[in-house]
LORO-481800 format. One record per residue (C-alpha): x, y, z. Coordinates in steps of 0.25 Angstrom, whole numbers, plus 5000, padded with zeros to 4 digits. Each point is the difference from the previous one (the first is absolute). Layout:
<sites>
XYZ/...
</sites>
This chain:
<sites>
500050005001/501250095001/500749984987/499850074987/501049934992/499449924988/501049895003/499649975014/498550034997/499949904988/500649895008/499150025012/498849994990/500649884993/500349925013/498650055005/499349934988/500949885001/499749985015/498650024998/499949914990/500749895009/499050035011/498650014993/500349924986/499450054987/498850085007/501250105005/500350044985/498650044998/499950085013/501350074998/499650044986/498750065004/500850075012/501250054992/499450044987/499150115005/501050055010/501150014989/498950074990/499450105011/501250035006/500950034989/498950084993/499750085011/501550045003/500350024985/498850094998/500150095013/501450005003/500850094989/501349995006/501149944991/500950054989/499749904990/498750044993/499349894993/498850084995/498950105003/498649995004/499550134998/500950085009/500349885009/501449954999/500249854999/501449975005/500849874999/500450025015/498650015005/499649884992/501149915006/499850055014/498649975000/500349864994/501149975011/499050055010/498949904996/501049895000/500350025014/498750015004/499649874993/501249945005/499650035015/498649954999/500449874994/501149985010/499050035011/499049894994/501149905001/500250055014/498549975003/500249864994/501349965008/499650075014/498749935005/499350045013/500849905008/501350044996/499750155003/499549965014/501349915003/500950124995/499350115008/499449905011/500950035012/500550144996/498850064994/498849915002/498950114996/500850044987/500149864996/498549965002/499650134993/500949984988/499649864999/498550045000/500350124990/500649894990/498849915002/498950114999/499950024985/500049864996/499049975011/499150114995/500149964986/499749855003/498850045009/499450104988/500149884990/499249915011/499050115001/499950034985/499849854997/499049995011/499250124993/500149934987/499449865005/498850095006/499850074986/500550135005/501050024989/499050014989/499850155000/500550054986/499850165001/501150085007/499250055012/499649865004/501449954999/500550115009/498949975010/500449865000/501550035002/499650095012/499349895006/501149904998/501050115005/499250015013/499949865003/501550004998/500250115010/499049935010/500749864999/501450085002/499450075012/499549885007/501249914997/500950115006/499149995013/500249845000/501550024998/500250105011/499249905009/500849884996/501350085002/499650045015/499649865003/501349944995/500750105009/500650104990/500650125007/500449935013/501450015005/500949884999/499149944988/500749894992/499749984985/500249874991/500850014988/500749904991/501250084996/501449995004/501150104998/501049914993/501550034996/499550014986/499150125004/501150065008/501049994988/498950064991/499750125009/501550035001/500150004984/498850104999/500450095012/501550014993/499450024986/499050105006/501150085006/500850004987/498750054993/499750115011/501450064998/499949994985/498650085001/500650105010/501250034990/499050024989/500549874991/498549964998/499550134994/500250074987/499650144995/498850014990/499850155000/500450094992/500749894993/500349855004/501349985006/500549855001/501149995010/501249924996/500049865006/501050025011/500549875008/499150045012/498850014990/500349874994/500149925014/498850075005/499249954987/500549865002/499650005015/498750044995/499849904990/500549895011/498950045009/499049994989/500449864995/500049945014/498649985002/499949944985/501149905003/499549965014/498749974993/500549924989/500949935010/498849965008/499149964988/501249924996/500249925013/498449995000/500149924986/501149925005/499349955013/498749964992/
</sites>
């Protein structure tokens, strides 16, 4: 998110697509295309039309200057946003609620519970809404063809969803209270263990993160777009930072490939 260098942004987007495909399969391609294309088109067009900085004029629309610098900056910004969204979608697949509660369970139990509930909330609402819609359809309530009838039916289904969610939240609060949530010296059950491999990976990511933060502070991951595009020469420090960043992006992909290979061999 803090780099505007096209090389850093490009490898981020490539590995985001690759890892998303490994986690979700072919359906991720359609989802990422539907996400990425509108962002690329809208952000690039908006920045190109409304920002007139830049020395390289491509053409004029009435009195508006369309510059190459504004076009490329809008494109890079759209790629950054798309990459971040896709990486967070991968994060939501990997980090399940039980993992979040395990990580924050002792130090920040409220934060862990809140995060797990937030990540679970949207998929849960979607499932409930689909269930409500199927029930209404089975009762013949989805046969309204005119616009106002469809709006009235949608508002009704939404009202059912809100009532269901509020009732469920009360039941969840009662269940948590009955299980002793919030009491001191309360223990929790989990199936995770911090192994030597985990410690090694943490050390690698901390070391790589330190290198990248240093490069960020030194300005090695940014370029100038206005008034002209200034690409810095590849110094040894920038090359090291880029290699370290690629290593960080490759690690999740390699780990998943290794796990899948072991799983196939075990079968």
